[in-house]
N, C-alpha and C positions, 0 to 999 in steps of 0.2 A: 441408485446403483453407481458404484465407483467404476470409472472407466480407466482401464490400464492401456497406456498408449503403446502402440507398435513402434519399431524403430523409424518407420517412415513418418508416422505422426509426430514422433519426438523431433525429427528434423524440421518439420513444419512449425512446431512449437519454438524451436531455436530461432527460426527466421522471425517469427512474431515477437519473440522476446528481445531480439536485437533491436528491432525498430522501436519497441516500447521503451527500452532503456535509453535509446537515443532521444526519444520524445521527452523523457524526464530530464535529461541533460539540457535540452533546449529550454524547457520550462525553468529549470534552476538558473540558467544564465540570464533569464529575463527578470529575475527578482532584483528590483532596485527601487530606491525611493522615487515616487512619481509615476510609476508604471501602474496601469489599471489591470485588474484581474482579467478583463476581456482581452487586453493585448496579449497577455500570456497565453490565453486559450487560442487566440488567432494563430500564434506561432506554432503551437502544438499541432493544431489542425493542418497547417501548411506542411510541417515536417512529415507527419504521418502520411498524408495523401501523396506528397512528392516521393515518398518511399514505396509507393505502390500498394499501401495498406488502407484500411478504413479505420477511422476513429471509433473504437468499440463503444465508448460511452454515449456518443451522439445519438440521441433518440432512444437509448436503452431505457425502457420503462417510462419513456417520455422525458428523459433528461435532456436539457436544451443545449449542451455544449460538448466539446471534445475532451475537456479536462475538468477535473474537480479542483478548485482553487480555494482553500480554506485558510482563513487568517486568524491567528491568535487563539481565541477560545472556540473557534469552529473546528470540530473534530474531523468531520468528513462531509463530502457532498456539497461543498461551497459552490454556488452557481456563479460563474464568471459574469462580470458586468462592469459598471462604472466605478466600483470601489477602487480607491487609490491605495497602493501599498506604500507604507511610510517607514522611515528610519526607525528601527527598533522592533518592527513587526517580525513575527515568524510566519512562514507561509508553507502550508502543506499542499503538495502537488501530487495528484493521483491521475495516472494516465493508463490507457489501454489501446492496443492496436491489434487489428485482425487482418490476417493475410492468408490466402488459400484455405480459408475456413477455420483457422486456428488463432488463438488469442493469447497475448501476453498482458500482464497486469502488474504495475509497480507504482510505488509512491515514495515520497520522502518529504521531510520538513527542513526548510532552509531559512537562514537569517536574512533579514533585509538590513544591510549596513551593520552598524554596531548594535548588538542586542544585549540584554541584561545577562548577568552571570547565571541566573536561574534558567533563562531561556536556553542558553548554550548547554547547560547541564541536562535539561529536559531532552533536547535534540540528541545529545550524545547517548543518554541512557536508553532512549527509545530505539535508536539505531542498534546499539549493542544488544538490546534485548532480543532483537530478531536473530542475531548471531548466536545468542545463548540457546534459543529455541532450535536453531538450525543444527546444533550438535546432536539433536535427537531425531532429525529428519532422515532417518536411515532405516533400511530394511530391517524388520523385526521389532522395532519400537512401535508404540501405539500413538495415535493422533494426540491424545491428551498429554503425552510426555513432552511434546513441543510446547503446549500452552503452559504446563506446569513450570517449565524452565523459564519461560518468559515472565510469568507472574512472580516467581521467586526473585528474579533479578530486579524487576521493576520495584517491587515492594521493599526490597532490601535498600533501595535508594530513596525510599520515602514517597514514592509516587503510586498512582493507582492505574489499573488496567480497565479499559472500557469493557463492560460485560455484554451490552446490548447488540454489539456488532462484532463479527468474527471473521476469520479467514475462511478459505473455501478451496475446493477443487477448481481447476480451470483447464480449459481445452477448447473443444469446438464451441462450448458455451462459456460465457464469462463466469457464471456461477454453476459449479457442478458439486456433486457430493465428493468427499465428506466436508462437513463444516469443520473448521480448525479454530476452536476457541483459544484465546490468549491467556487462559486461566484454568484452574481446576486441578484435581488430584491426578497423579500419574497412573498409568496402567489401565486406562479406559479407552473406549472407542476402537475404531477399525485398526487392524495391524497394518503398518506401512509395507508396501510391496513395490518392488522394482517396476518402473513404468508409470507410477502415479505422478501427477503434476499438481502441485498445491500453491495457492497464493497465501503465503504466511505474512500477516500484517498486524503487528502490535499497534494499538492506539492507546496512548498514555497521557494521563492528566496530572497536572501538578496537584490539584485538589482531589475531590472525591470522584468516583467513577460514574456517578449519575449524569445523565444527559437529558436534553430536551430537543424537540424538533421545532424549527422556525415555521412561520406561517406559510412559507413557500413549499412546505411539505417535502423538502429535500434536505436542507442544510441542518446538520446535527451540531449542537453546541454543548459545552459543559454546563451543567445546571448551576454550578456555583460561580461561573464566569472565569474560572482559572484557565491557564494556558493548556493547550493540548498539542501533541505531536504524533506523527504517523510515519511508519516506515514499512515498506512492503516489497517483496520480490516474488516472482514465479520460480518455483523450485521443483526440480526433477528428482525423484527418488531413484537411486541406482543400486547396484550391488556393492557399492563402496561409499565414497564421499558423495553427499548430495551435490547436484549441479544447479547453480543459480543461472536461470535462463535470461534474466533481465539485469544482470550485473554490468555496470559501467565502471571503469577503472577509478573514477573520481567519486563514486557514490557508494 
């Protein structure tokens, strides 16, 4: 069942979104040569809890950290630990915060120092693909219109969109209906209605879209070892322009 948010619940979502966006900024600012993924996670946890919220990911389905920190060919769900981020790496940071029972969810991929031209291009295309999809996050369109626009933009630039993982509704729960694929034909799926809140999150690979799961049963990597990038925001469907609830000025 798709949950349409009341004005009061939307305000709670805005609060959660603001904290979540702040956590992503904190994580981005931590990305530097020599930093461990655990140190990034520690700062995210500290920021979220000091803001009066709870880290949504911590303990979710057994996940052991407050942030997903995925490096290079890791698509999503990288578990923070002793891994050291090095010059030239790209780091995908996925964070969530819950306050007063409502959740924000956002992600972004960021360079560590100087990275290759290919890595820069991948990050830029992934981010822009979100905004291409956002053009269709409006009342009256269908869910698949978002994904079709993302896929079209990504493939035009020679990259591939991950199929096995998709965006989703978000609100009182981190994952709500509907699913929001980043691919597919337009004109399918539920019609978008004012008050829906969606986590739109393209995951884009330099190589093929096939993925595999590591032995930790969380971390997803590209099957061919190619670089991957991730960009996500929580979006409110309105009767006009969509509202990004997790947008920070620099991201």
